[in-house]
C-alpha positions as CSV (number, residue, x, y, z in Angstrom):
1,I,0.0,0.0,0.0
2,G,2.8,2.4,0.8
3,I,4.4,2.2,-2.6
4,S,1.2,2.7,-4.6
5,K,0.3,5.6,-2.3
6,D,3.6,7.3,-3.0
7,F,4.1,6.3,-6.7
8,N,1.0,7.1,-8.7
9,N,-0.1,9.6,-11.3
10,F,-1.6,12.0,-8.8
11,E,1.7,12.2,-6.9
12,L,3.6,12.6,-10.1
13,Q,1.2,15.4,-11.1
14,K,1.7,17.1,-7.8
15,A,5.5,16.7,-7.9
16,I,5.6,18.2,-11.4
17,G,3.2,21.0,-10.4
18,Q,5.5,21.9,-7.5
19,R,8.6,21.4,-9.7
20,D,9.8,18.8,-7.1
21,T,12.3,17.2,-9.5
22,L,13.6,14.7,-7.0
23,K,10.1,13.3,-6.2
24,A,9.1,13.3,-9.8
25,N,12.2,11.4,-10.7
26,R,11.6,8.9,-8.0
27,I,8.1,8.2,-9.3
28,V,9.4,8.0,-12.9
29,H,12.1,5.5,-11.8
30,Y,9.4,3.4,-10.2
31,Y,7.3,3.6,-13.4
32,K,10.3,2.6,-15.5
33,N,10.6,-0.6,-13.4
34,N,6.8,-1.2,-13.4
35,I,5.9,-0.1,-16.9
36,N,3.0,-2.6,-17.2
37,K,1.3,-1.2,-14.1
38,H,1.8,2.4,-15.3
39,P,1.3,2.6,-19.1
40,M,2.7,5.6,-20.7
41,V,-0.4,6.4,-22.6
42,L,-2.3,6.9,-19.3
43,T,0.4,9.0,-17.7
44,L,0.5,11.2,-20.8
45,A,-3.3,11.6,-20.8
46,M,-3.2,12.5,-17.1
47,L,-0.4,15.1,-17.7
48,Y,-2.3,16.6,-20.6
49,A,-5.5,17.0,-18.5
50,F,-3.4,18.5,-15.7
51,F,-1.7,21.1,-17.9
52,A,-5.0,21.8,-19.8
53,K,-6.6,22.8,-16.5
54,I,-3.7,25.0,-15.7
55,M,-4.0,26.7,-19.0
56,L,-7.7,27.1,-18.4
57,L,-7.0,28.6,-15.0
58,H,-4.7,31.2,-16.7
59,S,-7.6,32.3,-18.9
60,L,-10.1,32.8,-16.1
61,K,-10.7,36.3,-14.8
62,D,-12.8,35.2,-11.9
63,R,-10.5,33.1,-9.7
64,S,-12.9,32.6,-6.8
65,Q,-13.0,29.2,-5.2
66,D,-16.5,28.5,-6.5
67,N,-15.7,29.5,-10.1
68,L,-12.5,27.5,-10.1
69,K,-14.3,24.5,-8.8
70,A,-16.9,24.8,-11.5
71,K,-14.6,25.6,-14.4
72,L,-11.8,23.2,-13.6
73,G,-14.1,20.4,-12.4
74,V,-12.0,19.4,-9.5
75,H,-12.6,19.1,-5.8
76,P,-11.9,22.3,-3.9
77,F,-9.1,20.5,-2.0
78,F,-7.0,20.3,-5.2
79,I,-7.5,23.9,-6.4
80,K,-4.5,25.1,-4.4
81,D,-2.3,22.6,-6.4
82,Y,-3.6,23.9,-9.7
83,S,-3.1,27.5,-8.5
84,S,0.4,26.8,-7.3
85,A,1.3,25.1,-10.6
86,A,-0.1,28.0,-12.6
87,R,2.4,30.3,-10.8
88,V,5.2,27.9,-12.0
89,Y,4.0,27.3,-15.6
90,S,3.1,30.4,-17.6
91,P,1.0,30.1,-20.8
92,A,4.1,30.2,-22.9
93,K,5.7,27.4,-20.9
94,L,2.4,25.4,-21.1
95,T,2.4,25.8,-24.9
96,R,5.9,24.2,-25.0
97,I,4.8,21.5,-22.7
98,F,1.8,20.6,-24.9
99,G,4.2,20.3,-27.8
100,W,6.4,17.9,-25.8
101,L,3.4,15.9,-24.7
102,R,2.4,15.5,-28.4
103,E,6.0,14.6,-29.4
104,Y,6.4,12.0,-26.6
105,D,3.0,10.5,-27.3
106,L,4.0,10.0,-30.9
107,R,7.4,8.7,-29.9
108,S,5.8,6.2,-27.5
109,K,3.8,4.9,-30.4
110,G,7.0,4.4,-32.5
111,V,7.0,7.6,-34.6
112,N,10.5,8.8,-35.0
113,N,11.6,6.3,-32.3
114,S,12.9,2.9,-33.0
115,S,14.5,1.9,-29.8
116,T,13.8,4.2,-26.8
117,G,11.6,2.5,-24.2
118,H,8.6,4.1,-22.6
119,G,10.4,4.5,-19.2
120,E,13.2,6.4,-20.8
121,L,10.8,8.5,-22.8
122,L,8.8,9.4,-19.7
123,Q,12.1,10.2,-17.9
124,E,13.1,12.6,-20.7
125,L,9.7,14.3,-20.8
126,V,9.5,14.8,-17.1
127,F,13.1,16.2,-17.1
128,K,12.1,18.7,-19.8
129,I,8.9,19.8,-18.0
130,T,10.5,20.2,-14.6
131,H,13.5,22.2,-16.1
132,I,11.5,24.5,-18.4
């Protein structure tokens, strides 16, 4: 229970949102060793949804708790995580991240990639995102 609690997509999302490179790398390392339990396609989809909500947050003029809850579609408990991540990732940075998500999604499916495994691809992607 302890490992799955510490190494899951929600914790990865939180670590990336806080730019906690060490924690994000620990989770990615776990994913590399357990790739069947954590398919890259699901992780990429989760990251896309996370960053899409941050981009949406940037576009909102009314940032009241109720409006953020309604527009982002998340429990109020998580709004602080999205607000914190929005301070770290500007719209320009998010645009670059969306490009990387697309690139790594294609690479994970074999486009312009003949030998790099999913674990290594995820590691590269998370490195780029946390060092943008």
